[in-house]
LUMZA-608744 format. One record per residue (C-alpha): residue in one letter; z, y, x; residue number from 1. Coordinates in steps of 0.05 Angstrom, whole numbers, padded with zeros to 5 digits, always signed. Layout:
# residues N
<'A' <Z Y X> NUM>
...
This chain:
# residues 425
<'M' <-00003 -00004 +00001> 1>
<'I' <+00021 +00050 +00057> 2>
<'G' <-00048 +00031 +00090> 3>
<'R' <-00088 +00041 +00025> 4>
<'A' <-00052 +00111 +00010> 5>
<'S' <-00063 +00130 +00086> 6>
<'L' <-00136 +00118 +00078> 7>
<'I' <-00145 +00155 +00010> 8>
<'M' <-00102 +00215 +00039> 9>
<'V' <-00150 +00214 +00101> 10>
<'M' <-00208 +00211 +00055> 11>
<'G' <-00184 +00273 +00017> 12>
<'F' <-00173 +00314 +00071> 13>
<'G' <-00239 +00299 +00096> 14>
<'L' <-00270 +00318 +00030> 15>
<'I' <-00229 +00382 +00030> 16>
<'L' <-00246 +00400 +00100> 17>
<'G' <-00315 +00383 +00091> 18>
<'Y' <-00316 +00430 +00031> 19>
<'I' <-00289 +00484 +00073> 20>
<'A' <-00337 +00476 +00125> 21>
<'W' <-00395 +00474 +00075> 22>
<'N' <-00367 +00541 +00045> 23>
<'L' <-00360 +00571 +00109> 24>
<'N' <-00431 +00549 +00131> 25>
<'E' <-00452 +00581 +00068> 26>
<'Y' <-00417 +00645 +00080> 27>
<'A' <-00444 +00647 +00149> 28>
<'T' <-00514 +00638 +00121> 29>
<'R' <-00508 +00690 +00070> 30>
<'A' <-00478 +00741 +00124> 31>
<'V' <-00540 +00728 +00171> 32>
<'G' <-00583 +00740 +00108> 33>
<'N' <-00549 +00799 +00085> 34>
<'M' <-00550 +00827 +00155> 35>
<'S' <-00626 +00813 +00158> 36>
<'T' <-00634 +00847 +00091> 37>
<'Y' <-00595 +00910 +00112> 38>
<'H' <-00638 +00910 +00172> 39>
<'Y' <-00703 +00910 +00134> 40>
<'S' <-00680 +00957 +00085> 41>
<'T' <-00658 +01006 +00140> 42>
<'Q' <-00724 +00995 +00175> 43>
<'S' <-00764 +01007 +00109> 44>
<'H' <-00722 +01071 +00093> 45>
<'N' <-00727 +01103 +00161> 46>
<'L' <-00802 +01090 +00161> 47>
<'A' <-00805 +01132 +00097> 48>
<'V' <-00762 +01185 +00121> 49>
<'A' <-00804 +01187 +00191> 50>
<'G' <-00864 +01191 +00144> 51>
<'A' <-00834 +01258 +00104> 52>
<'N' <-00819 +01289 +00168> 53>
<'V' <-00892 +01276 +00193> 54>
<'G' <-00916 +01308 +00123> 55>
<'L' <-00867 +01369 +00132> 56>
<'A' <-00893 +01382 +00202> 57>
<'K' <-00966 +01378 +00176> 58>
<'L' <-00948 +01421 +00120> 59>
<'Y' <-00912 +01474 +00160> 60>
<'Q' <-00972 +01478 +00205> 61>
<'D' <-01021 +01491 +00143> 62>
<'T' <-00992 +01504 +00079> 63>
<'S' <-01064 +01491 +00046> 64>
<'W' <-01064 +01416 +00071> 65>
<'T' <-01073 +01365 +00019> 66>
<'G' <-01093 +01293 +00022> 67>
<'S' <-01061 +01237 +00059> 68>
<'I' <-01034 +01208 +00125> 69>
<'T' <-01028 +01134 +00138> 70>
<'Q' <-00991 +01115 +00207> 71>
<'T' <-00974 +01038 +00230> 72>
<'L' <-00918 +01031 +00276> 73>
<'T' <-00905 +00968 +00320> 74>
<'G' <-00848 +00950 +00364> 75>
<'N' <-00787 +00906 +00376> 76>
<'Q' <-00761 +00923 +00309> 77>
<'G' <-00825 +00895 +00277> 78>
<'T' <-00891 +00924 +00245> 79>
<'G' <-00891 +00972 +00188> 80>
<'S' <-00928 +01029 +00166> 81>
<'F' <-00918 +01092 +00120> 82>
<'T' <-00971 +01135 +00082> 83>
<'V' <-00949 +01208 +00065> 84>
<'S' <-00993 +01255 +00021> 85>
<'R' <-00989 +01324 -00005> 86>
<'T' <-01003 +01339 -00078> 87>
<'N' <-01002 +01401 -00121> 88>
<'L' <-00953 +01391 -00182> 89>
<'S' <-00975 +01462 -00207> 90>
<'S' <-00998 +01527 -00177> 91>
<'D' <-00930 +01543 -00156> 92>
<'R' <-00906 +01471 -00138> 93>
<'A' <-00924 +01417 -00091> 94>
<'L' <-00903 +01348 -00076> 95>
<'V' <-00899 +01315 -00009> 96>
<'R' <-00893 +01236 -00017> 97>
<'S' <-00877 +01187 +00033> 98>
<'V' <-00882 +01110 +00018> 99>
<'S' <-00864 +01059 +00071> 100>
<'S' <-00890 +00985 +00081> 101>
<'Y' <-00847 +00944 +00123> 102>
<'N' <-00868 +00865 +00137> 103>
<'T' <-00804 +00820 +00137> 104>
<'W' <-00794 +00746 +00146> 105>
<'G' <-00784 +00714 +00079> 106>
<'S' <-00775 +00772 +00038> 107>
<'G' <-00844 +00801 +00032> 108>
<'V' <-00861 +00874 +00041> 109>
<'L' <-00808 +00924 +00029> 110>
<'H' <-00830 +00994 +00001> 111>
<'D' <-00788 +01056 +00003> 112>
<'T' <-00802 +01126 -00021> 113>
<'V' <-00780 +01202 -00002> 114>
<'D' <-00807 +01257 -00047> 115>
<'V' <-00801 +01323 -00027> 116>
<'I' <-00813 +01380 -00079> 117>
<'F' <-00832 +01451 -00057> 118>
<'D' <-00832 +01513 -00099> 119>
<'R' <-00874 +01574 -00084> 120>
<'T' <-00837 +01618 -00132> 121>
<'R' <-00853 +01692 -00146> 122>
<'Q' <-00799 +01738 -00129> 123>
<'Q' <-00777 +01794 -00165> 124>
<'S' <-00834 +01844 -00177> 125>
<'F' <-00856 +01896 -00128> 126>
<'S' <-00818 +01948 -00166> 127>
<'M' <-00752 +01923 -00129> 128>
<'F' <-00779 +01966 -00069> 129>
<'A' <-00760 +02040 -00076> 130>
<'W' <-00818 +02048 -00026> 131>
<'M' <-00867 +01997 +00005> 132>
<'T' <-00937 +02002 +00044> 133>
<'N' <-00981 +01961 +00080> 134>
<'F' <-01000 +02014 +00126> 135>
<'E' <-00961 +02081 +00138> 136>
<'G' <-01022 +02114 +00165> 137>
<'N' <-01008 +02175 +00207> 138>
<'V' <-00954 +02205 +00156> 139>
<'F' <-00886 +02215 +00178> 140>
<'W' <-00814 +02212 +00149> 141>
<'I' <-00789 +02282 +00164> 142>
<'T' <-00716 +02315 +00161> 143>
<'N' <-00699 +02331 +00089> 144>
<'D' <-00735 +02265 +00065> 145>
<'T' <-00679 +02222 +00026> 146>
<'V' <-00699 +02153 -00004> 147>
<'W' <-00653 +02113 -00047> 148>
<'G' <-00672 +02039 -00049> 149>
<'R' <-00704 +01986 -00002> 150>
<'V' <-00756 +02009 +00039> 151>
<'H' <-00810 +01963 +00072> 152>
<'S' <-00875 +01972 +00107> 153>
<'N' <-00920 +01916 +00140> 154>
<'G' <-00938 +01965 +00190> 155>
<'A' <-00902 +02017 +00229> 156>
<'L' <-00854 +02071 +00199> 157>
<'H' <-00866 +02138 +00229> 158>
<'V' <-00806 +02184 +00238> 159>
<'D' <-00806 +02256 +00264> 160>
<'G' <-00734 +02286 +00249> 161>
<'R' <-00675 +02264 +00210> 162>
<'P' <-00696 +02229 +00146> 163>
<'V' <-00643 +02191 +00109> 164>
<'F' <-00650 +02117 +00084> 165>
<'M' <-00594 +02104 +00035> 166>
<'E' <-00610 +02028 +00034> 167>
<'K' <-00638 +01978 +00083> 168>
<'A' <-00702 +01996 +00117> 169>
<'T' <-00745 +01937 +00143> 170>
<'T' <-00815 +01940 +00180> 171>
<'S' <-00861 +01880 +00200> 172>
<'K' <-00876 +01921 +00262> 173>
<'S' <-00831 +01976 +00285> 174>
<'F' <-00809 +02049 +00283> 175>
<'D' <-00851 +02103 +00317> 176>
<'P' <-00821 +02124 +00361> 177>
<'R' <-00764 +02076 +00369> 178>
<'I' <-00698 +02093 +00337> 179>
<'G' <-00658 +02144 +00376> 180>
<'R' <-00721 +02157 +00421> 181>
<'G' <-00762 +02221 +00415> 182>
<'N' <-00756 +02259 +00353> 183>
<'N' <-00733 +02191 +00312> 184>
<'N' <-00661 +02212 +00293> 185>
<'A' <-00662 +02177 +00225> 186>
<'I' <-00604 +02161 +00189> 187>
<'F' <-00596 +02087 +00164> 188>
<'K' <-00538 +02081 +00113> 189>
<'G' <-00560 +02011 +00100> 190>
<'G' <-00583 +01982 +00163> 191>
<'Y' <-00654 +01970 +00188> 192>
<'E' <-00692 +01910 +00213> 193>
<'T' <-00760 +01903 +00246> 194>
<'G' <-00810 +01852 +00259> 195>
<'V' <-00797 +01818 +00190> 196>
<'A' <-00845 +01773 +00158> 197>
<'E' <-00906 +01813 +00123> 198>
<'I' <-00902 +01817 +00047> 199>
<'Q' <-00973 +01805 +00021> 200>
<'F' <-01003 +01848 -00030> 201>
<'P' <-01045 +01806 -00086> 202>
<'N' <-01119 +01804 -00081> 203>
<'D' <-01128 +01834 -00147> 204>
<'I' <-01090 +01854 -00212> 205>
<'S' <-01125 +01802 -00256> 206>
<'E' <-01054 +01780 -00285> 207>
<'L' <-01046 +01846 -00317> 208>
<'I' <-01125 +01850 -00336> 209>
<'S' <-01117 +01778 -00372> 210>
<'A' <-01053 +01806 -00406> 211>
<'S' <-01091 +01866 -00431> 212>
<'T' <-01143 +01821 -00462> 213>
<'T' <-01099 +01772 -00495> 214>
<'G' <-01045 +01807 -00536> 215>
<'G' <-01053 +01875 -00503> 216>
<'R' <-01105 +01929 -00501> 217>
<'N' <-01169 +01929 -00457> 218>
<'Y' <-01220 +01986 -00452> 219>
<'A' <-01288 +01984 -00421> 220>
<'S' <-01291 +02061 -00406> 221>
<'E' <-01256 +02118 -00373> 222>
<'I' <-01194 +02136 -00426> 223>
<'W' <-01142 +02188 -00435> 224>
<'V' <-01071 +02163 -00453> 225>
<'T' <-01019 +02201 -00483> 226>
<'L' <-00948 +02175 -00491> 227>
<'N' <-00911 +02197 -00552> 228>
<'P' <-00837 +02182 -00559> 229>
<'G' <-00842 +02171 -00638> 230>
<'T' <-00779 +02178 -00676> 231>
<'S' <-00707 +02180 -00654> 232>
<'A' <-00703 +02106 -00660> 233>
<'D' <-00702 +02058 -00599> 234>
<'G' <-00769 +02032 -00573> 235>
<'D' <-00815 +02061 -00626> 236>
<'G' <-00860 +02098 -00584> 237>
<'I' <-00933 +02110 -00594> 238>
<'V' <-00991 +02112 -00546> 239>
<'Y' <-01053 +02150 -00560> 240>
<'I' <-01121 +02135 -00530> 241>
<'R' <-01181 +02181 -00528> 242>
<'T' <-01246 +02172 -00487> 243>
<'S' <-01245 +02250 -00467> 244>
<'S' <-01192 +02298 -00449> 245>
<'T' <-01198 +02334 -00516> 246>
<'G' <-01232 +02284 -00558> 247>
<'P' <-01210 +02245 -00620> 248>
<'I' <-01162 +02191 -00619> 249>
<'V' <-01196 +02126 -00609> 250>
<'D' <-01141 +02080 -00619> 251>
<'S' <-01064 +02085 -00626> 252>
<'I' <-01012 +02031 -00607> 253>
<'S' <-00940 +02022 -00632> 254>
<'L' <-00893 +01998 -00578> 255>
<'S' <-00849 +01967 -00632> 256>
<'D' <-00906 +01922 -00653> 257>
<'A' <-00882 +01851 -00633> 258>
<'S' <-00958 +01827 -00627> 259>
<'F' <-00970 +01876 -00574> 260>
<'N' <-00950 +01852 -00506> 261>
<'G' <-00945 +01915 -00466> 262>
<'A' <-01008 +01911 -00421> 263>
<'L' <-01061 +01968 -00425> 264>
<'V' <-01117 +01971 -00377> 265>
<'G' <-01179 +02012 -00369> 266>
<'S' <-01245 +01989 -00331> 267>
<'S' <-01249 +02057 -00302> 268>
<'R' <-01208 +02120 -00291> 269>
<'V' <-01142 +02121 -00332> 270>
<'H' <-01109 +02191 -00346> 271>
<'V' <-01037 +02193 -00366> 272>
<'K' <-00988 +02239 -00391> 273>
<'G' <-00928 +02244 -00443> 274>
<'T' <-00859 +02216 -00462> 275>
<'L' <-00849 +02138 -00468> 276>
<'D' <-00803 +02102 -00515> 277>
<'G' <-00806 +02028 -00499> 278>
<'R' <-00838 +01983 -00446> 279>
<'L' <-00909 +01990 -00419> 280>
<'T' <-00955 +01978 -00366> 281>
<'I' <-01019 +02024 -00353> 282>
<'G' <-01065 +01997 -00308> 283>
<'S' <-01139 +02013 -00283> 284>
<'Q' <-01189 +01978 -00246> 285>
<'G' <-01203 +02044 -00211> 286>
<'N' <-01152 +02104 -00208> 287>
<'V' <-01093 +02125 -00254> 288>
<'I' <-01088 +02198 -00256> 289>
<'I' <-01027 +02235 -00275> 290>
<'E' <-01049 +02294 -00318> 291>
<'D' <-00980 +02323 -00329> 292>
<'D' <-00904 +02296 -00328> 293>
<'V' <-00891 +02229 -00349> 294>
<'L' <-00819 +02218 -00378> 295>
<'Y' <-00776 +02165 -00405> 296>
<'E' <-00748 +02187 -00479> 297>
<'Q' <-00678 +02159 -00452> 298>
<'N' <-00667 +02190 -00377> 299>
<'P' <-00637 +02127 -00337> 300>
<'M' <-00601 +02186 -00298> 301>
<'A' <-00566 +02211 -00355> 302>
<'G' <-00545 +02149 -00387> 303>
<'S' <-00568 +02079 -00413> 304>
<'S' <-00641 +02069 -00420> 305>
<'N' <-00688 +02013 -00432> 306>
<'D' <-00751 +02052 -00425> 307>
<'L' <-00793 +02025 -00370> 308>
<'L' <-00864 +02045 -00347> 309>
<'G' <-00906 +02011 -00295> 310>
<'L' <-00973 +02054 -00269> 311>
<'V' <-01016 +02003 -00236> 312>
<'A' <-01082 +02022 -00204> 313>
<'N' <-01133 +01971 -00165> 314>
<'Q' <-01148 +02039 -00120> 315>
<'N' <-01106 +02101 -00121> 316>
<'V' <-01046 +02130 -00168> 317>
<'L' <-01063 +02208 -00161> 318>
<'V' <-01024 +02274 -00185> 319>
<'A' <-01079 +02317 -00214> 320>
<'D' <-01093 +02384 -00186> 321>
<'N' <-01091 +02421 -00250> 322>
<'T' <-01054 +02477 -00280> 323>
<'P' <-00993 +02432 -00312> 324>
<'N' <-00981 +02401 -00243> 325>
<'N' <-00980 +02465 -00206> 326>
<'S' <-00909 +02480 -00219> 327>
<'N' <-00871 +02420 -00206> 328>
<'C' <-00888 +02350 -00231> 329>
<'I' <-00837 +02294 -00258> 330>
<'V' <-00859 +02220 -00258> 331>
<'Q' <-00812 +02165 -00284> 332>
<'A' <-00851 +02101 -00272> 333>
<'C' <-00860 +02046 -00224> 334>
<'I' <-00923 +02059 -00185> 335>
<'F' <-00969 +02009 -00154> 336>
<'A' <-01035 +02026 -00119> 337>
<'R' <-01065 +01959 -00096> 338>
<'T' <-01122 +01981 -00044> 339>
<'G' <-01107 +02056 -00039> 340>
<'S' <-01046 +02109 -00040> 341>
<'F' <-00999 +02149 -00086> 342>
<'I' <-01031 +02214 -00069> 343>
<'A' <-01028 +02289 -00096> 344>
<'E' <-01105 +02308 -00107> 345>
<'N' <-01124 +02363 -00056> 346>
<'Y' <-01053 +02363 -00027> 347>
<'N' <-01080 +02399 +00032> 348>
<'T' <-01118 +02454 -00001> 349>
<'R' <-01086 +02468 -00071> 350>
<'G' <-01030 +02516 -00072> 351>
<'I' <-00954 +02506 -00067> 352>
<'A' <-00940 +02464 -00131> 353>
<'G' <-00869 +02455 -00118> 354>
<'E' <-00828 +02393 -00123> 355>
<'L' <-00861 +02322 -00144> 356>
<'R' <-00800 +02286 -00174> 357>
<'L' <-00805 +02215 -00184> 358>
<'L' <-00754 +02165 -00208> 359>
<'G' <-00776 +02092 -00201> 360>
<'S' <-00810 +02059 -00145> 361>
<'I' <-00874 +02066 -00103> 362>
<'V' <-00921 +02012 -00076> 363>
<'Q' <-00982 +02029 -00041> 364>
<'D' <-01029 +01998 +00007> 365>
<'E' <-01032 +02061 +00052> 366>
<'R' <-00983 +02118 +00046> 367>
<'G' <-01011 +02179 +00019> 368>
<'A' <-00996 +02248 +00027> 369>
<'V' <-00973 +02293 -00029> 370>
<'G' <-00960 +02362 +00014> 371>
<'Q' <-00979 +02387 +00077> 372>
<'F' <-00925 +02418 +00123> 373>
<'S' <-00913 +02459 +00184> 374>
<'G' <-00850 +02428 +00210> 375>
<'S' <-00803 +02429 +00148> 376>
<'V' <-00843 +02487 +00115> 377>
<'L' <-00883 +02469 +00060> 378>
<'N' <-00955 +02499 +00064> 379>
<'S' <-00991 +02466 +00004> 380>
<'G' <-00979 +02412 -00048> 381>
<'F' <-00910 +02384 -00063> 382>
<'S' <-00843 +02369 -00035> 383>
<'K' <-00819 +02302 -00044> 384>
<'R' <-00756 +02285 -00090> 385>
<'Y' <-00760 +02211 -00093> 386>
<'R' <-00704 +02168 -00123> 387>
<'F' <-00704 +02090 -00137> 388>
<'D' <-00690 +02071 -00210> 389>
<'T' <-00628 +02029 -00194> 390>
<'R' <-00642 +01991 -00258> 391>
<'L' <-00697 +01954 -00222> 392>
<'N' <-00647 +01918 -00175> 393>
<'D' <-00648 +01870 -00233> 394>
<'P' <-00697 +01819 -00212> 395>
<'S' <-00715 +01809 -00292> 396>
<'F' <-00723 +01880 -00306> 397>
<'R' <-00795 +01896 -00293> 398>
<'P' <-00850 +01932 -00328> 399>
<'P' <-00896 +01881 -00368> 400>
<'Y' <-00941 +01838 -00320> 401>
<'Y' <-00925 +01885 -00263> 402>
<'P' <-00952 +01852 -00201> 403>
<'G' <-00907 +01808 -00163> 404>
<'Y' <-00911 +01779 -00095> 405>
<'Y' <-00904 +01707 -00065> 406>
<'V' <-00869 +01686 +00001> 407>
<'K' <-00916 +01654 +00048> 408>
<'T' <-00877 +01592 +00065> 409>
<'L' <-00858 +01537 +00012> 410>
<'A' <-00781 +01526 +00001> 411>
<'I' <-00755 +01457 -00004> 412>
<'T' <-00725 +01453 -00073> 413>
<'N' <-00713 +01379 -00079> 414>
<'W' <-00707 +01322 -00032> 415>
<'W' <-00707 +01246 -00066> 416>
<'E' <-00697 +01179 -00033> 417>
<'S' <-00702 +01109 -00063> 418>
<'Y' <-00705 +01041 -00041> 419>
<'R' <-00760 +01001 -00074> 420>
<'V' <-00745 +00930 -00091> 421>
<'A' <-00772 +00880 -00046> 422>
<'F' <-00831 +00836 -00076> 423>
<'A' <-00868 +00778 -00044> 424>
<'K' <-00933 +00777 -00010> 425>
């Protein structure tokens, strides 16, 4: 009995130890398998990330690049490849997608994906600048010039004297002469910066023109625009259109009409004067000519106001040389001259016209002159009194369809990584 019991006990222990050994071997096999799976997954994922970085490098060299790049990598860690492509999701969004393919032993081919999404978003409109130019020409900032709001030029800012810049002034080139050298004694209350990236002007005013034909007003002739404030109610201004300076009214627009989108464009010269109650952008495929004071019914300098006007010219915005403008001129508006200047007509031959008082912003291709000086003494035209409309610091507060700009580089807004499930060959 004892011998039989001992035999049974030995056999039992043998079975138990055998089961334990089998389990240990199974665990060891699984560990090796898990390690292999982790290795394969890591390699596949790293390939996808490497492809994404190749795509980013290509895109930063050439932001217009589209298409795909495939590379195969072979080494001690095995053989794999990635395909990276760039596609446009919309006019303002781009996708760089990298997909890896990694060959494994026994697990087929592993695929991983990395998606990088870019936005080329429009910034707040050009009205965010109190003053901006592509070129400053040969016009100088001088003593008694004071500008509130942001100042930027894609060219060099010329200084002769002691002008005051209340907010930050930036230039893509430099100051001429350098700050503190020669006659450059400018005062920068908000600091300054040189060598910043250029801000590109649009190639046309097509967005405004398109809006004027779909919910706005578009005129295929020279027009004279008179702004009328309407009643004491808010936002009920009226716009009268004529095809000559003293001719009959050929069209009228109520700014309280919800079907009017606020865009008004003439294919030729557009003359403007009057008082605005509401929001409106007046554009011209040629020149916009200011015939007399252009005012808001509610003056932002005197209290709250939601009146807002944009004067957008594909060429110049001019202050006319006429009787009303020869004894000061007040302009409350955002000025945009795409290929030209904000300029006073006959600034160097007209008589002394007093002050040009502007509340809003000025953006122009090349700085235009409004007066001629001997030192700080006005000889003809206007002396400047420009003030930035601080309401324009709010990026959502802009005249209807007022031009905006895009940054040159694409900004990464989303980065997504995913492991693909392996499948057999």
